[in-house]
PDB file of N, H, CA, C and O in Angstrom:
ATOM      1  N   UNK A   1     -26.059  12.075  18.042  1.00  0.00           N
ATOM      2  CA  UNK A   1     -26.709  11.244  17.932  1.00  0.00           C
ATOM      3  C   UNK A   1     -26.282   9.771  18.676  1.00  0.00           C
ATOM      4  O   UNK A   1     -27.209   9.234  19.282  1.00  0.00           O
ATOM      5  N   UNK A   2     -25.557   9.381  18.683  1.00  0.00           N
ATOM      6  H   UNK A   2     -24.804   9.817  18.190  1.00  0.00           H
ATOM      7  CA  UNK A   2     -24.459   8.251  19.071  1.00  0.00           C
ATOM      8  C   UNK A   2     -25.111   7.649  20.657  1.00  0.00           C
ATOM      9  O   UNK A   2     -25.795   6.801  21.229  1.00  0.00           O
ATOM     10  N   UNK A   3     -24.088   9.117  20.806  1.00  0.00           N
ATOM     11  H   UNK A   3     -23.532   9.806  20.341  1.00  0.00           H
ATOM     12  CA  UNK A   3     -24.299   9.186  22.659  1.00  0.00           C
ATOM     13  C   UNK A   3     -25.867   9.691  23.231  1.00  0.00           C
ATOM     14  O   UNK A   3     -26.140   9.221  24.335  1.00  0.00           O
ATOM     15  N   UNK A   4     -26.554  10.273  22.832  1.00  0.00           N
ATOM     16  H   UNK A   4     -26.332  10.655  21.935  1.00  0.00           H
ATOM     17  CA  UNK A   4     -27.791  10.582  23.078  1.00  0.00           C
ATOM     18  C   UNK A   4     -28.736   9.126  23.331  1.00  0.00           C
ATOM     19  O   UNK A   4     -29.394   8.796  24.318  1.00  0.00           O
ATOM     20  N   UNK A   5     -28.522   8.441  22.065  1.00  0.00           N
ATOM     21  H   UNK A   5     -27.987   8.709  21.263  1.00  0.00           H
ATOM     22  CA  UNK A   5     -29.253   7.460  22.129  1.00  0.00           C
ATOM     23  C   UNK A   5     -28.907   6.083  23.358  1.00  0.00           C
ATOM     24  O   UNK A   5     -29.504   5.281  24.076  1.00  0.00           O
ATOM     25  N   UNK A   6     -27.658   6.465  23.011  1.00  0.00           N
ATOM     26  H   UNK A   6     -27.172   7.117  22.428  1.00  0.00           H
ATOM     27  CA  UNK A   6     -26.967   5.367  24.237  1.00  0.00           C
ATOM     28  C   UNK A   6     -27.507   5.826  26.039  1.00  0.00           C
ATOM     29  O   UNK A   6     -27.573   5.053  26.995  1.00  0.00           O
ATOM     30  N   UNK A   7     -27.797   7.193  26.017  1.00  0.00           N
ATOM     31  H   UNK A   7     -27.743   7.821  25.241  1.00  0.00           H
ATOM     32  CA  UNK A   7     -27.776   7.803  27.177  1.00  0.00           C
ATOM     33  C   UNK A   7     -29.258   8.094  27.378  1.00  0.00           C
ATOM     34  O   UNK A   7     -29.558   8.954  28.206  1.00  0.00           O
ATOM     35  N   UNK A   8     -30.409   7.331  26.561  1.00  0.00           N
ATOM     36  H   UNK A   8     -30.165   6.633  25.887  1.00  0.00           H
ATOM     37  CA  UNK A   8     -31.850   7.239  26.295  1.00  0.00           C
ATOM     38  C   UNK A   8     -31.665   6.477  27.285  1.00  0.00           C
ATOM     39  O   UNK A   8     -30.508   6.111  27.494  1.00  0.00           O
ATOM     40  N   UNK A   9     -32.624   6.071  28.078  1.00  0.00           N
ATOM     41  H   UNK A   9     -33.563   6.369  27.908  1.00  0.00           H
ATOM     42  CA  UNK A   9     -33.100   4.927  28.949  1.00  0.00           C
ATOM     43  C   UNK A   9     -34.428   4.382  28.438  1.00  0.00           C
ATOM     44  O   UNK A   9     -35.435   5.044  28.690  1.00  0.00           O
ATOM     45  N   UNK A  10     -34.566   3.030  27.617  1.00  0.00           N
ATOM     46  H   UNK A  10     -33.749   2.491  27.412  1.00  0.00           H
ATOM     47  CA  UNK A  10     -35.241   2.542  26.541  1.00  0.00           C
ATOM     48  C   UNK A  10     -36.215   1.374  27.284  1.00  0.00           C
ATOM     49  O   UNK A  10     -35.604   0.473  27.857  1.00  0.00           O
ATOM     50  N   UNK A  11     -37.085   1.352  27.299  1.00  0.00           N
ATOM     51  H   UNK A  11     -37.582   2.084  26.833  1.00  0.00           H
ATOM     52  CA  UNK A  11     -37.527  -0.226  27.542  1.00  0.00           C
ATOM     53  C   UNK A  11     -36.637  -1.529  27.164  1.00  0.00           C
ATOM     54  O   UNK A  11     -36.066  -1.879  26.131  1.00  0.00           O
ATOM     55  N   UNK A  12     -36.747  -1.989  28.224  1.00  0.00           N
ATOM     56  H   UNK A  12     -37.211  -1.705  29.063  1.00  0.00           H
ATOM     57  CA  UNK A  12     -35.740  -3.462  27.508  1.00  0.00           C
ATOM     58  C   UNK A  12     -34.418  -3.365  27.126  1.00  0.00           C
ATOM     59  O   UNK A  12     -33.829  -4.274  26.542  1.00  0.00           O
ATOM     60  N   UNK A  13     -33.801  -2.049  27.501  1.00  0.00           N
ATOM     61  H   UNK A  13     -34.280  -1.311  27.976  1.00  0.00           H
ATOM     62  CA  UNK A  13     -32.861  -1.694  27.300  1.00  0.00           C
ATOM     63  C   UNK A  13     -31.445  -2.435  28.195  1.00  0.00           C
ATOM     64  O   UNK A  13     -30.271  -2.461  27.825  1.00  0.00           O
ATOM     65  N   UNK A  14     -31.920  -2.876  29.195  1.00  0.00           N
ATOM     66  H   UNK A  14     -32.874  -2.855  29.495  1.00  0.00           H
ATOM     67  CA  UNK A  14     -30.593  -3.228  30.154  1.00  0.00           C
ATOM     68  C   UNK A  14     -30.411  -4.931  29.550  1.00  0.00           C
ATOM     69  O   UNK A  14     -29.393  -5.592  29.754  1.00  0.00           O
ATOM     70  N   UNK A  15     -31.852  -5.532  28.638  1.00  0.00           N
ATOM     71  H   UNK A  15     -32.679  -4.994  28.472  1.00  0.00           H
ATOM     72  CA  UNK A  15     -31.491  -6.906  28.366  1.00  0.00           C
ATOM     73  C   UNK A  15     -30.738  -6.510  26.471  1.00  0.00           C
ATOM     74  O   UNK A  15     -31.006  -7.263  25.535  1.00  0.00           O
ATOM     75  N   UNK A  16     -30.068  -5.568  26.338  1.00  0.00           N
ATOM     76  H   UNK A  16     -29.849  -4.956  27.098  1.00  0.00           H
ATOM     77  CA  UNK A  16     -29.188  -5.453  25.123  1.00  0.00           C
ATOM     78  C   UNK A  16     -27.712  -6.063  25.628  1.00  0.00           C
ATOM     79  O   UNK A  16     -27.233  -6.197  26.754  1.00  0.00           O
ATOM     80  N   UNK A  17     -27.079  -6.453  23.946  1.00  0.00           N
ATOM     81  H   UNK A  17     -27.468  -6.344  23.032  1.00  0.00           H
ATOM     82  CA  UNK A  17     -25.791  -6.595  24.712  1.00  0.00           C
ATOM     83  C   UNK A  17     -24.768  -5.648  25.090  1.00  0.00           C
ATOM     84  O   UNK A  17     -23.568  -5.923  25.081  1.00  0.00           O
ATOM     85  N   UNK A  18     -25.131  -4.809  25.340  1.00  0.00           N
ATOM     86  H   UNK A  18     -26.106  -4.586  25.348  1.00  0.00           H
ATOM     87  CA  UNK A  18     -24.171  -3.598  26.234  1.00  0.00           C
ATOM     88  C   UNK A  18     -24.945  -3.143  27.392  1.00  0.00           C
ATOM     89  O   UNK A  18     -24.269  -2.563  28.242  1.00  0.00           O
ATOM     90  N   UNK A  19     -26.363  -3.278  27.667  1.00  0.00           N
ATOM     91  H   UNK A  19     -26.913  -3.749  26.977  1.00  0.00           H
ATOM     92  CA  UNK A  19     -26.841  -3.105  28.719  1.00  0.00           C
ATOM     93  C   UNK A  19     -27.502  -1.835  28.241  1.00  0.00           C
ATOM     94  O   UNK A  19     -28.088  -1.278  29.169  1.00  0.00           O
ATOM     95  N   UNK A  20     -27.589  -1.238  27.160  1.00  0.00           N
ATOM     96  H   UNK A  20     -27.113  -1.691  26.405  1.00  0.00           H
ATOM     97  CA  UNK A  20     -28.046  -0.174  26.856  1.00  0.00           C
ATOM     98  C   UNK A  20     -28.479  -0.162  25.051  1.00  0.00           C
ATOM     99  O   UNK A  20     -27.648  -0.623  24.269  1.00  0.00           O
ATOM    100  N   UNK A  21     -29.465   0.249  24.654  1.00  0.00           N
ATOM    101  H   UNK A  21     -30.140   0.624  25.289  1.00  0.00           H
ATOM    102  CA  UNK A  21     -29.483   0.445  23.198  1.00  0.00           C
ATOM    103  C   UNK A  21     -28.959   1.501  22.909  1.00  0.00           C
ATOM    104  O   UNK A  21     -29.181   2.563  23.492  1.00  0.00           O
ATOM    105  N   UNK A  22     -27.700   1.241  21.363  1.00  0.00           N
ATOM    106  H   UNK A  22     -27.520   0.379  20.889  1.00  0.00           H
ATOM    107  CA  UNK A  22     -26.740   1.870  21.034  1.00  0.00           C
ATOM    108  C   UNK A  22     -26.952   1.496  19.509  1.00  0.00           C
ATOM    109  O   UNK A  22     -27.583   0.591  18.965  1.00  0.00           O
ATOM    110  N   UNK A  23     -25.947   2.858  18.885  1.00  0.00           N
ATOM    111  H   UNK A  23     -25.434   3.594  19.327  1.00  0.00           H
ATOM    112  CA  UNK A  23     -25.680   2.556  17.480  1.00  0.00           C
ATOM    113  C   UNK A  23     -24.434   2.747  17.255  1.00  0.00           C
ATOM    114  O   UNK A  23     -23.639   3.402  17.930  1.00  0.00           O
ATOM    115  N   UNK A  24     -24.208   1.995  16.009  1.00  0.00           N
ATOM    116  H   UNK A  24     -24.853   1.463  15.461  1.00  0.00           H
ATOM    117  CA  UNK A  24     -22.883   2.090  15.711  1.00  0.00           C
ATOM    118  C   UNK A  24     -23.418   2.825  13.952  1.00  0.00           C
ATOM    119  O   UNK A  24     -24.552   2.699  13.490  1.00  0.00           O
ATOM    120  N   UNK A  25     -22.420   3.451  13.357  1.00  0.00           N
ATOM    121  H   UNK A  25     -21.499   3.554  13.732  1.00  0.00           H
ATOM    122  CA  UNK A  25     -21.882   4.050  12.462  1.00  0.00           C
ATOM    123  C   UNK A  25     -21.026   4.286  11.886  1.00  0.00           C
ATOM    124  O   UNK A  25     -19.945   4.609  12.380  1.00  0.00           O
ATOM    125  N   UNK A  26     -21.354   4.157  10.203  1.00  0.00           N
ATOM    126  H   UNK A  26     -22.232   3.895   9.802  1.00  0.00           H
ATOM    127  CA  UNK A  26     -19.937   4.132   8.805  1.00  0.00           C
ATOM    128  C   UNK A  26     -20.490   5.276   8.065  1.00  0.00           C
ATOM    129  O   UNK A  26     -21.577   5.441   7.511  1.00  0.00           O
ATOM    130  N   UNK A  27     -19.363   6.087   8.215  1.00  0.00           N
ATOM    131  H   UNK A  27     -18.480   5.953   8.664  1.00  0.00           H
ATOM    132  CA  UNK A  27     -19.448   7.319   7.391  1.00  0.00           C
ATOM    133  C   UNK A  27     -18.306   7.669   6.277  1.00  0.00           C
ATOM    134  O   UNK A  27     -17.139   7.983   6.508  1.00  0.00           O
ATOM    135  N   UNK A  28     -18.838   7.555   5.220  1.00  0.00           N
ATOM    136  H   UNK A  28     -19.786   7.299   5.032  1.00  0.00           H
ATOM    137  CA  UNK A  28     -18.121   7.748   3.665  1.00  0.00           C
ATOM    138  C   UNK A  28     -18.425   9.216   3.558  1.00  0.00           C
ATOM    139  O   UNK A  28     -19.110   9.835   4.372  1.00  0.00           O
ATOM    140  N   UNK A  29     -17.629   9.924   2.046  1.00  0.00           N
ATOM    141  H   UNK A  29     -17.073   9.421   1.384  1.00  0.00           H
ATOM    142  CA  UNK A  29     -18.091  10.316   1.225  1.00  0.00           C
ATOM    143  C   UNK A  29     -17.404  10.364   0.184  1.00  0.00           C
ATOM    144  O   UNK A  29     -16.487   9.543   0.159  1.00  0.00           O
ATOM    145  N   UNK A  30     -17.530  11.189  -0.912  1.00  0.00           N
ATOM    146  H   UNK A  30     -18.275  11.855  -0.891  1.00  0.00           H
ATOM    147  CA  UNK A  30     -17.310  11.275  -2.324  1.00  0.00           C
ATOM    148  C   UNK A  30     -15.830  11.443  -2.178  1.00  0.00           C
ATOM    149  O   UNK A  30     -15.295  12.314  -1.492  1.00  0.00           O
ATOM    150  N   UNK A  31     -15.191  10.489  -2.915  1.00  0.00           N
ATOM    151  H   UNK A  31     -15.625   9.781  -3.472  1.00  0.00           H
ATOM    152  CA  UNK A  31     -13.490  11.155  -3.348  1.00  0.00           C
ATOM    153  C   UNK A  31     -13.235  10.583  -4.937  1.00  0.00           C
ATOM    154  O   UNK A  31     -14.144  10.320  -5.724  1.00  0.00           O
ATOM    155  N   UNK A  32     -11.978  10.473  -5.176  1.00  0.00           N
ATOM    156  H   UNK A  32     -11.239  10.687  -4.536  1.00  0.00           H
ATOM    157  CA  UNK A  32     -11.400  10.124  -6.764  1.00  0.00           C
ATOM    158  C   UNK A  32     -11.938   8.750  -6.689  1.00  0.00           C
ATOM    159  O   UNK A  32     -12.704   8.496  -7.618  1.00  0.00           O
ATOM    160  N   UNK A  33     -11.764   7.862  -5.905  1.00  0.00           N
ATOM    161  H   UNK A  33     -11.141   8.068  -5.151  1.00  0.00           H
ATOM    162  CA  UNK A  33     -12.277   6.322  -5.663  1.00  0.00           C
ATOM    163  C   UNK A  33     -12.963   5.965  -5.388  1.00  0.00           C
ATOM    164  O   UNK A  33     -13.110   4.744  -5.456  1.00  0.00           O
ATOM    165  N   UNK A  34     -13.849   6.754  -4.895  1.00  0.00           N
ATOM    166  H   UNK A  34     -13.730   7.745  -4.840  1.00  0.00           H
ATOM    167  CA  UNK A  34     -15.466   6.475  -4.262  1.00  0.00           C
ATOM    168  C   UNK A  34     -16.231   7.468  -5.321  1.00  0.00           C
ATOM    169  O   UNK A  34     -16.407   8.620  -4.924  1.00  0.00           O
ATOM    170  N   UNK A  35     -16.538   7.245  -6.179  1.00  0.00           N
ATOM    171  H   UNK A  35     -16.395   6.309  -6.502  1.00  0.00           H
ATOM    172  CA  UNK A  35     -16.906   8.088  -7.028  1.00  0.00           C
ATOM    173  C   UNK A  35     -18.666   8.334  -7.885  1.00  0.00           C
ATOM    174  O   UNK A  35     -19.060   9.054  -8.803  1.00  0.00           O
ATOM    175  N   UNK A  36     -19.374   7.230  -6.912  1.00  0.00           N
ATOM    176  H   UNK A  36     -19.055   6.645  -6.166  1.00  0.00           H
ATOM    177  CA  UNK A  36     -20.788   7.230  -7.288  1.00  0.00           C
ATOM    178  C   UNK A  36     -21.161   7.082  -5.602  1.00  0.00           C
ATOM    179  O   UNK A  36     -20.670   7.066  -4.473  1.00  0.00           O
ATOM    180  N   UNK A  37     -22.600   6.976  -6.487  1.00  0.00           N
ATOM    181  H   UNK A  37     -22.999   6.989  -7.404  1.00  0.00           H
ATOM    182  CA  UNK A  37     -22.832   6.669  -4.707  1.00  0.00           C
ATOM    183  C   UNK A  37     -23.236   5.495  -4.177  1.00  0.00           C
ATOM    184  O   UNK A  37     -23.308   5.225  -2.978  1.00  0.00           O
ATOM    185  N   UNK A  38     -23.560   4.642  -5.313  1.00  0.00           N
ATOM    186  H   UNK A  38     -23.502   4.862  -6.287  1.00  0.00           H
ATOM    187  CA  UNK A  38     -23.308   3.278  -5.094  1.00  0.00           C
ATOM    188  C   UNK A  38     -22.037   2.838  -4.125  1.00  0.00           C
ATOM    189  O   UNK A  38     -22.209   2.258  -3.053  1.00  0.00           O
ATOM    190  N   UNK A  39     -20.624   3.228  -4.700  1.00  0.00           N
ATOM    191  H   UNK A  39     -20.485   3.699  -5.571  1.00  0.00           H
ATOM    192  CA  UNK A  39     -19.723   3.440  -3.957  1.00  0.00           C
ATOM    193  C   UNK A  39     -19.421   4.094  -2.760  1.00  0.00           C
ATOM    194  O   UNK A  39     -18.502   3.621  -2.091  1.00  0.00           O
ATOM    195  N   UNK A  40     -20.030   5.125  -2.337  1.00  0.00           N
ATOM    196  H   UNK A  40     -20.777   5.509  -2.880  1.00  0.00           H
ATOM    197  CA  UNK A  40     -20.313   5.835  -1.161  1.00  0.00           C
ATOM    198  C   UNK A  40     -20.877   5.030  -0.036  1.00  0.00           C
ATOM    199  O   UNK A  40     -20.416   5.025   1.105  1.00  0.00           O
ATOM    200  N   UNK A  41     -21.907   4.352  -0.448  1.00  0.00           N
ATOM    201  H   UNK A  41     -22.282   4.356  -1.375  1.00  0.00           H
ATOM    202  CA  UNK A  41     -23.007   3.278   0.706  1.00  0.00           C
ATOM    203  C   UNK A  41     -22.536   2.262   0.626  1.00  0.00           C
ATOM    204  O   UNK A  41     -22.939   1.539   1.537  1.00  0.00           O
ATOM    205  N   UNK A  42     -21.533   1.566  -0.318  1.00  0.00           N
ATOM    206  H   UNK A  42     -21.206   2.153  -1.058  1.00  0.00           H
ATOM    207  CA  UNK A  42     -20.523   0.361   0.164  1.00  0.00           C
ATOM    208  C   UNK A  42     -19.447   0.643   0.925  1.00  0.00           C
ATOM    209  O   UNK A  42     -18.964  -0.223   1.655  1.00  0.00           O
ATOM    210  N   UNK A  43     -18.864   2.076   0.837  1.00  0.00           N
ATOM    211  H   UNK A  43     -19.256   2.779   0.244  1.00  0.00           H
ATOM    212  CA  UNK A  43     -17.627   2.225   1.792  1.00  0.00           C
ATOM    213  C   UNK A  43     -18.468   2.700   3.416  1.00  0.00           C
ATOM    214  O   UNK A  43     -17.978   2.400   4.504  1.00  0.00           O
ATOM    215  N   UNK A  44     -19.209   3.137   3.328  1.00  0.00           N
ATOM    216  H   UNK A  44     -19.608   3.381   2.444  1.00  0.00           H
ATOM    217  CA  UNK A  44     -19.897   3.525   4.522  1.00  0.00           C
ATOM    218  C   UNK A  44     -20.417   2.136   5.262  1.00  0.00           C
ATOM    219  O   UNK A  44     -20.388   1.870   6.463  1.00  0.00           O
ATOM    220  N   UNK A  45     -20.803   1.498   4.379  1.00  0.00           N
ATOM    221  H   UNK A  45     -20.826   1.714   3.403  1.00  0.00           H
ATOM    222  CA  UNK A  45     -21.389   0.211   5.151  1.00  0.00           C
ATOM    223  C   UNK A  45     -20.216  -0.630   5.469  1.00  0.00           C
ATOM    224  O   UNK A  45     -20.249  -1.155   6.582  1.00  0.00           O
ATOM    225  N   UNK A  46     -19.284  -0.845   4.798  1.00  0.00           N
ATOM    226  H   UNK A  46     -19.257  -0.419   3.894  1.00  0.00           H
ATOM    227  CA  UNK A  46     -17.877  -1.392   5.274  1.00  0.00           C
ATOM    228  C   UNK A  46     -17.122  -0.888   6.372  1.00  0.00           C
ATOM    229  O   UNK A  46     -16.304  -1.564   6.995  1.00  0.00           O
ATOM    230  N   UNK A  47     -17.459   0.558   6.657  1.00  0.00           N
ATOM    231  H   UNK A  47     -18.124   1.108   6.151  1.00  0.00           H
ATOM    232  CA  UNK A  47     -17.051   1.145   7.720  1.00  0.00           C
ATOM    233  C   UNK A  47     -17.993   1.016   8.736  1.00  0.00           C
ATOM    234  O   UNK A  47     -17.593   0.593   9.821  1.00  0.00           O
ATOM    235  N   UNK A  48     -19.628   1.411   8.537  1.00  0.00           N
ATOM    236  H   UNK A  48     -19.953   1.754   7.656  1.00  0.00           H
ATOM    237  CA  UNK A  48     -20.230   0.089   9.704  1.00  0.00           C
ATOM    238  C   UNK A  48     -19.704  -0.891  10.418  1.00  0.00           C
ATOM    239  O   UNK A  48     -19.417  -0.818  11.613  1.00  0.00           O
ATOM    240  N   UNK A  49     -19.524  -2.093   9.507  1.00  0.00           N
ATOM    241  H   UNK A  49     -19.757  -2.153   8.536  1.00  0.00           H
ATOM    242  CA  UNK A  49     -18.846  -3.150   9.653  1.00  0.00           C
ATOM    243  C   UNK A  49     -17.963  -3.265  10.933  1.00  0.00           C
ATOM    244  O   UNK A  49     -18.068  -3.857  12.007  1.00  0.00           O
ATOM    245  N   UNK A  50     -17.108  -2.497  10.389  1.00  0.00           N
ATOM    246  H   UNK A  50     -17.023  -2.016   9.516  1.00  0.00           H
ATOM    247  CA  UNK A  50     -15.598  -2.024  11.556  1.00  0.00           C
ATOM    248  C   UNK A  50     -15.690  -1.269  12.552  1.00  0.00           C
ATOM    249  O   UNK A  50     -14.756  -0.931  13.280  1.00  0.00           O
ATOM    250  N   UNK A  51     -17.308  -0.823  12.687  1.00  0.00           N
ATOM    251  H   UNK A  51     -18.067  -1.097  12.096  1.00  0.00           H
ATOM    252  CA  UNK A  51     -17.241  -0.291  14.105  1.00  0.00           C
ATOM    253  C   UNK A  51     -17.898  -1.131  14.787  1.00  0.00           C
ATOM    254  O   UNK A  51     -17.646  -1.208  15.989  1.00  0.00           O
ATOM    255  N   UNK A  52     -19.031  -2.081  14.132  1.00  0.00           N
ATOM    256  H   UNK A  52     -19.236  -2.018  13.155  1.00  0.00           H
ATOM    257  CA  UNK A  52     -19.042  -3.137  15.440  1.00  0.00           C
ATOM    258  C   UNK A  52     -18.355  -4.050  15.574  1.00  0.00           C
ATOM    259  O   UNK A  52     -18.463  -4.558  16.690  1.00  0.00           O
ATOM    260  N   UNK A  53     -17.341  -4.736  14.617  1.00  0.00           N
ATOM    261  H   UNK A  53     -17.254  -4.323  13.710  1.00  0.00           H
ATOM    262  CA  UNK A  53     -16.514  -5.399  15.200  1.00  0.00           C
ATOM    263  C   UNK A  53     -15.548  -4.994  16.193  1.00  0.00           C
ATOM    264  O   UNK A  53     -15.160  -5.821  17.018  1.00  0.00           O
ATOM    265  N   UNK A  54     -15.091  -3.729  16.201  1.00  0.00           N
ATOM    266  H   UNK A  54     -15.407  -3.057  15.531  1.00  0.00           H
ATOM    267  CA  UNK A  54     -14.531  -3.093  16.993  1.00  0.00           C
ATOM    268  C   UNK A  54     -15.286  -2.809  18.414  1.00  0.00           C
ATOM    269  O   UNK A  54     -14.705  -2.054  19.193  1.00  0.00           O
ATOM    270  N   UNK A  55     -16.464  -3.327  18.778  1.00  0.00           N
ATOM    271  H   UNK A  55     -16.936  -3.940  18.145  1.00  0.00           H
ATOM    272  CA  UNK A  55     -17.150  -3.076  20.136  1.00  0.00           C
ATOM    273  C   UNK A  55     -18.482  -2.411  20.230  1.00  0.00           C
ATOM    274  O   UNK A  55     -19.014  -2.248  21.328  1.00  0.00           O
ATOM    275  N   UNK A  56     -19.059  -2.007  19.078  1.00  0.00           N
ATOM    276  H   UNK A  56     -18.627  -2.139  18.186  1.00  0.00           H
ATOM    277  CA  UNK A  56     -20.332  -1.489  18.922  1.00  0.00           C
ATOM    278  C   UNK A  56     -20.228   0.150  19.236  1.00  0.00           C
ATOM    279  O   UNK A  56     -19.112   0.670  19.217  1.00  0.00           O
ATOM    280  N   UNK A  57     -21.222   0.820  19.478  1.00  0.00           N
ATOM    281  H   UNK A  57     -22.128   0.398  19.494  1.00  0.00           H
ATOM    282  CA  UNK A  57     -21.434   2.121  19.713  1.00  0.00           C
ATOM    283  C   UNK A  57     -20.738   2.715  19.493  1.00  0.00           C
ATOM    284  O   UNK A  57     -20.352   3.331  20.486  1.00  0.00           O
ATOM    285  N   UNK A  58     -20.057   3.045  18.294  1.00  0.00           N
ATOM    286  H   UNK A  58     -20.371   2.545  17.487  1.00  0.00           H
ATOM    287  CA  UNK A  58     -18.887   3.815  17.887  1.00  0.00           C
ATOM    288  C   UNK A  58     -19.178   4.318  16.267  1.00  0.00           C
ATOM    289  O   UNK A  58     -20.226   4.119  15.653  1.00  0.00           O
ATOM    290  N   UNK A  59     -17.991   5.006  15.761  1.00  0.00           N
ATOM    291  H   UNK A  59     -17.139   5.168  16.259  1.00  0.00           H
ATOM    292  CA  UNK A  59     -18.247   5.632  15.119  1.00  0.00           C
ATOM    293  C   UNK A  59     -17.124   5.159  14.056  1.00  0.00           C
ATOM    294  O   UNK A  59     -16.044   4.721  14.452  1.00  0.00           O
ATOM    295  N   UNK A  60     -17.360   5.244  13.032  1.00  0.00           N
ATOM    296  H   UNK A  60     -18.238   5.600  12.710  1.00  0.00           H
ATOM    297  CA  UNK A  60     -16.254   4.594  12.011  1.00  0.00           C
ATOM    298  C   UNK A  60     -16.546   5.534  10.341  1.00  0.00           C
ATOM    299  O   UNK A  60     -17.542   5.706   9.638  1.00  0.00           O
ATOM    300  N   UNK A  61     -14.926   6.012  10.239  1.00  0.00           N
ATOM    301  H   UNK A  61     -14.117   5.872  10.809  1.00  0.00           H
ATOM    302  CA  UNK A  61     -14.810   6.563   8.784  1.00  0.00           C
ATOM    303  C   UNK A  61     -14.305   5.876   7.695  1.00  0.00           C
ATOM    304  O   UNK A  61     -13.330   5.200   8.024  1.00  0.00           O
ATOM    305  N   UNK A  62     -14.514   5.812   6.846  1.00  0.00           N
ATOM    306  H   UNK A  62     -15.305   6.361   6.578  1.00  0.00           H
ATOM    307  CA  UNK A  62     -14.039   5.358   5.287  1.00  0.00           C
ATOM    308  C   UNK A  62     -13.567   6.835   4.679  1.00  0.00           C
ATOM    309  O   UNK A  62     -14.175   7.881   4.453  1.00  0.00           O
ATOM    310  N   UNK A  63     -12.353   6.458   4.545  1.00  0.00           N
ATOM    311  H   UNK A  63     -11.859   5.608   4.728  1.00  0.00           H
ATOM    312  CA  UNK A  63     -11.364   7.587   4.154  1.00  0.00           C
ATOM    313  C   UNK A  63     -11.178   7.386   2.830  1.00  0.00           C
ATOM    314  O   UNK A  63     -10.260   6.583   2.661  1.00  0.00           O
ATOM    315  N   UNK A  64     -11.704   7.810   1.712  1.00  0.00           N
ATOM    316  H   UNK A  64     -12.450   8.463   1.849  1.00  0.00           H
ATOM    317  CA  UNK A  64     -11.356   7.380   0.083  1.00  0.00           C
ATOM    318  C   UNK A  64      -9.927   8.590  -0.166  1.00  0.00           C
ATOM    319  O   UNK A  64      -9.572   9.647   0.355  1.00  0.00           O
ATOM    320  N   UNK A  65      -9.360   7.557  -1.430  1.00  0.00           N
ATOM    321  H   UNK A  65      -9.648   6.698  -1.853  1.00  0.00           H
ATOM    322  CA  UNK A  65      -8.176   7.870  -1.701  1.00  0.00           C
ATOM    323  C   UNK A  65      -8.654   9.280  -2.572  1.00  0.00           C
ATOM    324  O   UNK A  65      -9.646   9.434  -3.284  1.00  0.00           O
ATOM    325  N   UNK A  66      -7.653  10.156  -2.261  1.00  0.00           N
ATOM    326  H   UNK A  66      -6.847  10.031  -1.682  1.00  0.00           H
ATOM    327  CA  UNK A  66      -7.834  11.454  -2.565  1.00  0.00           C
ATOM    328  C   UNK A  66      -6.817  11.502  -4.004  1.00  0.00           C
ATOM    329  O   UNK A  66      -7.106  12.192  -4.981  1.00  0.00           O
ATOM    330  N   UNK A  67      -5.774  10.763  -3.931  1.00  0.00           N
ATOM    331  H   UNK A  67      -5.539  10.202  -3.138  1.00  0.00           H
ATOM    332  CA  UNK A  67      -5.126  10.603  -5.601  1.00  0.00           C
ATOM    333  C   UNK A  67      -5.489   9.431  -6.392  1.00  0.00           C
ATOM    334  O   UNK A  67      -4.647   8.928  -7.136  1.00  0.00           O
ATOM    335  N   UNK A  68      -6.967   8.830  -6.272  1.00  0.00           N
ATOM    336  H   UNK A  68      -7.650   9.239  -5.667  1.00  0.00           H
ATOM    337  CA  UNK A  68      -7.340   8.160  -7.270  1.00  0.00           C
ATOM    338  C   UNK A  68      -6.644   6.846  -7.617  1.00  0.00           C
ATOM    339  O   UNK A  68      -6.786   6.287  -8.704  1.00  0.00           O
ATOM    340  N   UNK A  69      -5.769   6.323  -6.472  1.00  0.00           N
ATOM    341  H   UNK A  69      -5.654   6.777  -5.589  1.00  0.00           H
ATOM    342  CA  UNK A  69      -4.758   5.003  -6.781  1.00  0.00           C
ATOM    343  C   UNK A  69      -5.778   4.316  -5.935  1.00  0.00           C
ATOM    344  O   UNK A  69      -6.459   4.718  -4.992  1.00  0.00           O
ATOM    345  N   UNK A  70      -5.672   2.978  -6.640  1.00  0.00           N
ATOM    346  H   UNK A  70      -5.118   2.652  -7.406  1.00  0.00           H
ATOM    347  CA  UNK A  70      -6.513   2.106  -5.771  1.00  0.00           C
ATOM    348  C   UNK A  70      -6.205   1.116  -5.281  1.00  0.00           C
ATOM    349  O   UNK A  70      -7.008   0.497  -4.583  1.00  0.00           O
TER     350      UNK A  70
END
């Protein structure tokens, strides 16, 4: 999806910061330390901002702690 958006010729796309319309995505799943919907959303949001800080137009994953330690 990210690549398809970047490859699409959108009106005014050239005026965007990267010269094209792009998306960044943050992904998270349930884990022992990410055990509610609110925590999954929060972790995905942190991953999204990490993607944006690394230059945009990318996907970042937040990996929860599988053994439950904080």
